[in-house]
ZADO-1210 file (C-alpha; in nm, 4 decimals, padded with zeros to 6 digits):
<atoms>
<atom x="17.8314" y="-14.7730" z="20.5922" code="MET" pos="1"/>
<atom x="18.0298" y="-14.6460" z="20.8943" code="ASN" pos="2"/>
<atom x="17.8280" y="-14.3909" z="21.0813" code="GLN" pos="3"/>
<atom x="18.0435" y="-14.0819" z="21.2403" code="ILE" pos="4"/>
<atom x="17.9954" y="-14.0464" z="21.6127" code="GLU" pos="5"/>
<atom x="17.8297" y="-13.7216" z="21.7008" code="THR" pos="6"/>
<atom x="17.8650" y="-13.7288" z="22.0705" code="THR" pos="7"/>
<atom x="18.2129" y="-13.6299" z="22.2063" code="PRO" pos="8"/>
<atom x="18.4182" y="-13.9092" z="22.3680" code="SER" pos="9"/>
<atom x="18.5235" y="-13.6937" z="22.6591" code="VAL" pos="10"/>
<atom x="18.2347" y="-13.5970" z="22.8970" code="GLN" pos="11"/>
<atom x="18.2500" y="-13.2343" z="23.0113" code="ILE" pos="12"/>
<atom x="18.1716" y="-13.1885" z="23.3728" code="GLU" pos="13"/>
<atom x="17.9539" y="-12.8962" z="23.4715" code="GLU" pos="14"/>
<atom x="18.0757" y="-12.6709" z="23.7552" code="LYS" pos="15"/>
<atom x="17.9088" y="-12.7732" z="24.0755" code="PRO" pos="16"/>
<atom x="17.6691" y="-12.4880" z="24.2248" code="ALA" pos="17"/>
<atom x="17.8249" y="-12.2820" z="24.4862" code="MET" pos="18"/>
<atom x="17.8145" y="-12.4772" z="24.8193" code="SER" pos="19"/>
<atom x="17.6711" y="-12.3359" z="25.1277" code="LYS" pos="20"/>
<atom x="18.0073" y="-12.3140" z="25.3082" code="GLU" pos="21"/>
<atom x="18.1525" y="-12.1190" z="25.0178" code="HIS" pos="22"/>
<atom x="17.8764" y="-11.8667" z="25.0134" code="ARG" pos="23"/>
<atom x="17.9010" y="-11.8173" z="25.3953" code="LYS" pos="24"/>
<atom x="18.2861" y="-11.7626" z="25.3591" code="GLN" pos="25"/>
<atom x="18.1910" y="-11.5031" z="25.0675" code="VAL" pos="26"/>
<atom x="17.9786" y="-11.3115" z="25.2955" code="VAL" pos="27"/>
<atom x="18.1890" y="-11.3155" z="25.6063" code="TRP" pos="28"/>
<atom x="18.5138" y="-11.2338" z="25.4159" code="MET" pos="29"/>
<atom x="18.3947" y="-10.9910" z="25.1467" code="ILE" pos="30"/>
<atom x="18.0499" y="-10.8454" z="25.2094" code="TRP" pos="31"/>
<atom x="18.0820" y="-10.7810" z="25.5795" code="VAL" pos="32"/>
<atom x="18.4038" y="-10.6124" z="25.5747" code="PRO" pos="33"/>
<atom x="18.2780" y="-10.4056" z="25.2901" code="PHE" pos="34"/>
<atom x="17.9512" y="-10.3083" z="25.4555" code="ALA" pos="35"/>
<atom x="18.1370" y="-10.2260" z="25.7867" code="PHE" pos="36"/>
<atom x="18.3773" y="-09.9840" z="25.5922" code="ALA" pos="37"/>
<atom x="18.0836" y="-09.8194" z="25.4143" code="VAL" pos="38"/>
<atom x="17.8889" y="-09.7765" z="25.7562" code="ILE" pos="39"/>
<atom x="18.2025" y="-09.6347" z="25.9193" code="LEU" pos="40"/>
<atom x="18.2433" y="-09.3801" z="25.6311" code="ILE" pos="41"/>
<atom x="17.8835" y="-09.2756" z="25.6434" code="LEU" pos="42"/>
<atom x="17.8795" y="-09.2397" z="26.0386" code="ALA" pos="43"/>
<atom x="18.1827" y="-09.0173" z="26.0166" code="VAL" pos="44"/>
<atom x="18.0129" y="-08.8026" z="25.7531" code="ALA" pos="45"/>
<atom x="17.7157" y="-08.7693" z="25.9703" code="VAL" pos="46"/>
<atom x="17.9011" y="-08.6938" z="26.2793" code="LEU" pos="47"/>
<atom x="18.0981" y="-08.4030" z="26.1081" code="VAL" pos="48"/>
<atom x="17.7680" y="-08.2750" z="25.9344" code="SER" pos="49"/>
<atom x="17.5668" y="-08.2793" z="26.2614" code="LEU" pos="50"/>
<atom x="17.7305" y="-07.9576" z="26.4282" code="PRO" pos="51"/>
<atom x="17.6750" y="-07.7540" z="26.1134" code="THR" pos="52"/>
<atom x="17.2875" y="-07.7944" z="26.1491" code="ALA" pos="53"/>
<atom x="17.3023" y="-07.5565" z="26.4496" code="ASN" pos="54"/>
<atom x="17.3508" y="-07.2050" z="26.3506" code="THR" pos="55"/>
<atom x="17.5832" y="-07.1046" z="26.6348" code="GLY" pos="56"/>
<atom x="17.8606" y="-07.3733" z="26.5688" code="VAL" pos="57"/>
<atom x="18.1940" y="-07.2525" z="26.4258" code="ASP" pos="58"/>
<atom x="18.2406" y="-07.4446" z="26.1033" code="THR" pos="59"/>
<atom x="18.6129" y="-07.3629" z="26.0636" code="SER" pos="60"/>
<atom x="18.7225" y="-07.6531" z="26.2957" code="SER" pos="61"/>
<atom x="18.5043" y="-07.8745" z="26.0876" code="LEU" pos="62"/>
<atom x="18.6693" y="-07.7446" z="25.7682" code="GLY" pos="63"/>
<atom x="18.9969" y="-07.8341" z="25.9168" code="SER" pos="64"/>
<atom x="18.8782" y="-08.1810" z="26.0040" code="LEU" pos="65"/>
<atom x="18.7442" y="-08.2122" z="25.6433" code="SER" pos="66"/>
<atom x="19.0556" y="-08.1013" z="25.5029" code="PHE" pos="67"/>
<atom x="19.2523" y="-08.3785" z="25.6954" code="ILE" pos="68"/>
<atom x="19.0164" y="-08.6394" z="25.5996" code="TRP" pos="69"/>
<atom x="19.0756" y="-08.5287" z="25.2354" code="VAL" pos="70"/>
<atom x="19.4438" y="-08.4682" z="25.2343" code="SER" pos="71"/>
<atom x="19.5502" y="-08.7704" z="25.4426" code="ALA" pos="72"/>
<atom x="19.5071" y="-09.0393" z="25.1663" code="PRO" pos="73"/>
<atom x="19.7076" y="-08.8108" z="24.9224" code="ALA" pos="74"/>
<atom x="19.9791" y="-08.7716" z="25.1916" code="LEU" pos="75"/>
<atom x="19.9877" y="-09.1658" z="25.2424" code="LEU" pos="76"/>
<atom x="20.0244" y="-09.2008" z="24.8613" code="ALA" pos="77"/>
<atom x="20.2986" y="-08.9136" z="24.8583" code="LEU" pos="78"/>
<atom x="20.4773" y="-09.1035" z="25.1334" code="LEU" pos="79"/>
<atom x="20.4773" y="-09.4288" z="24.9307" code="VAL" pos="80"/>
<atom x="20.6187" y="-09.2347" z="24.6356" code="ILE" pos="81"/>
<atom x="20.8826" y="-09.0665" z="24.8424" code="VAL" pos="82"/>
<atom x="20.9892" y="-09.4145" z="24.9791" code="ALA" pos="83"/>
<atom x="21.0256" y="-09.5441" z="24.6435" code="LEU" pos="84"/>
<atom x="21.2251" y="-09.2538" z="24.5237" code="ALA" pos="85"/>
<atom x="21.4493" y="-09.2954" z="24.8357" code="GLY" pos="86"/>
<atom x="21.5014" y="-09.6647" z="24.7664" code="ALA" pos="87"/>
<atom x="21.5952" y="-09.6018" z="24.3939" code="MET" pos="88"/>
<atom x="21.8495" y="-09.3340" z="24.4985" code="VAL" pos="89"/>
<atom x="22.0017" y="-09.5735" z="24.7647" code="TYR" pos="90"/>
<atom x="22.0124" y="-09.8464" z="24.5068" code="LEU" pos="91"/>
<atom x="22.1686" y="-09.6252" z="24.2324" code="VAL" pos="92"/>
<atom x="22.4391" y="-09.5266" z="24.4850" code="ALA" pos="93"/>
<atom x="22.5042" y="-09.8863" z="24.5541" code="LYS" pos="94"/>
<atom x="22.5196" y="-09.9819" z="24.1839" code="PHE" pos="95"/>
<atom x="22.7591" y="-09.6965" z="24.1209" code="LEU" pos="96"/>
<atom x="23.0088" y="-09.8596" z="24.3676" code="ASN" pos="97"/>
<atom x="22.9763" y="-10.1999" z="24.1946" code="ILE" pos="98"/>
<atom x="22.9224" y="-10.1302" z="23.8348" code="LEU" pos="99"/>
<atom x="23.2163" y="-09.9116" z="23.7248" code="PRO" pos="100"/>
<atom x="23.4512" y="-10.2013" z="23.7498" code="GLY" pos="101"/>
<atom x="23.2128" y="-10.4348" z="23.5646" code="PHE" pos="102"/>
<atom x="23.1571" y="-10.1977" z="23.2970" code="PHE" pos="103"/>
<atom x="23.5262" y="-10.1160" z="23.2617" code="HIS" pos="104"/>
<atom x="23.5728" y="-10.4942" z="23.2074" code="LYS" pos="105"/>
<atom x="23.2772" y="-10.5210" z="22.9695" code="ALA" pos="106"/>
<atom x="23.4067" y="-10.2068" z="22.7726" code="GLN" pos="107"/>
<atom x="23.7668" y="-10.3707" z="22.7471" code="PHE" pos="108"/>
<atom x="23.6138" y="-10.6808" z="22.5932" code="TYR" pos="109"/>
<atom x="23.3935" y="-10.4951" z="22.3526" code="ALA" pos="110"/>
<atom x="23.7003" y="-10.2950" z="22.2293" code="ASP" pos="111"/>
<atom x="23.9086" y="-10.6113" z="22.2080" code="PHE" pos="112"/>
<atom x="23.6286" y="-10.7803" z="22.0011" code="GLY" pos="113"/>
<atom x="23.6025" y="-10.4810" z="21.7688" code="ALA" pos="114"/>
<atom x="23.9721" y="-10.4610" z="21.7267" code="ARG" pos="115"/>
<atom x="23.9955" y="-10.8406" z="21.6517" code="LYS" pos="116"/>
<atom x="23.6865" y="-10.8031" z="21.3983" code="THR" pos="117"/>
<atom x="23.8514" y="-10.5234" z="21.2076" code="ARG" pos="118"/>
<atom x="24.1824" y="-10.7265" z="21.2038" code="GLU" pos="119"/>
<atom x="24.0109" y="-11.0389" z="21.0660" code="ILE" pos="120"/>
<atom x="23.7999" y="-10.8388" z="20.8152" code="ALA" pos="121"/>
<atom x="24.1310" y="-10.6494" z="20.6961" code="ASP" pos="122"/>
<atom x="24.2948" y="-10.9912" z="20.6386" code="LYS" pos="123"/>
<atom x="24.0001" y="-11.1247" z="20.4472" code="ILE" pos="124"/>
<atom x="23.9748" y="-10.8238" z="20.2141" code="VAL" pos="125"/>
<atom x="24.3542" y="-10.7581" z="20.1790" code="ALA" pos="126"/>
<atom x="24.3881" y="-10.9872" z="19.8563" code="PRO" pos="127"/>
<atom x="24.0985" y="-10.8341" z="19.6876" code="VAL" pos="128"/>
<atom x="24.2312" y="-10.4917" z="19.7746" code="ILE" pos="129"/>
<atom x="24.5751" y="-10.5813" z="19.6218" code="THR" pos="130"/>
<atom x="24.4293" y="-10.7280" z="19.2951" code="VAL" pos="131"/>
<atom x="24.2188" y="-10.4312" z="19.2365" code="LYS" pos="132"/>
<atom x="24.4912" y="-10.2002" z="19.2957" code="GLY" pos="133"/>
<atom x="24.7259" y="-10.3721" z="19.0586" code="HIS" pos="134"/>
<atom x="24.4374" y="-10.3858" z="18.8242" code="GLN" pos="135"/>
<atom x="24.3753" y="-10.0042" z="18.8440" code="ALA" pos="136"/>
<atom x="24.7488" y="-09.9456" z="18.8093" code="SER" pos="137"/>
<atom x="24.7648" y="-10.1510" z="18.4810" code="LEU" pos="138"/>
<atom x="24.4632" y="-09.9673" z="18.3483" code="ILE" pos="139"/>
<atom x="24.6253" y="-09.6360" z="18.4331" code="HIS" pos="140"/>
<atom x="24.9473" y="-09.7271" z="18.2829" code="LEU" pos="141"/>
<atom x="24.7694" y="-09.8296" z="17.9624" code="ALA" pos="142"/>
<atom x="24.5864" y="-09.5080" z="17.9533" code="GLN" pos="143"/>
<atom x="24.9065" y="-09.2811" z="17.9893" code="MET" pos="144"/>
<atom x="25.0062" y="-09.0570" z="17.6941" code="PRO" pos="145"/>
<atom x="25.2726" y="-09.2026" z="17.4698" code="GLY" pos="146"/>
<atom x="25.1527" y="-09.5791" z="17.5110" code="THR" pos="147"/>
<atom x="25.0654" y="-09.7893" z="17.2187" code="LYS" pos="148"/>
<atom x="24.7044" y="-09.8580" z="17.3487" code="THR" pos="149"/>
<atom x="24.6159" y="-09.4793" z="17.2884" code="GLU" pos="150"/>
<atom x="24.3473" y="-09.4230" z="17.0107" code="ASN" pos="151"/>
<atom x="24.4544" y="-09.1525" z="16.7731" code="LYS" pos="152"/>
<atom x="24.1977" y="-09.0205" z="16.5345" code="GLU" pos="153"/>
</atoms>
């Protein structure tokens, strides 16, 4: 009897463990900049809140500073949106100078195709319409009063 092999013919290689050099790169390229950004944000938060611990400090200037820190990212996002909207307006203006001629040609060819399609369809169905018309005329003539085919009871 032939036995079926239970082991696969292709050996699957396991992924090698992360090398020391790669781990060092991950630390220096990802974790160190992230930690620096977190420390910087925390330091700014502490520096802004330190003067409020004293009771004699005017907090309105700190409120203005906080407002700037909160609104600056939103203003940057708004600047990007305005730039994109301006770019779209510019592109639409450019396309309006280019596209009308192109669309005029496209509309001409679409109308030409529609007319030719209608003309060919009319030529194809003309014999059928003619035969049906003659048939209807004969049926109408046969049903006219005073003809032989009228049933009299």
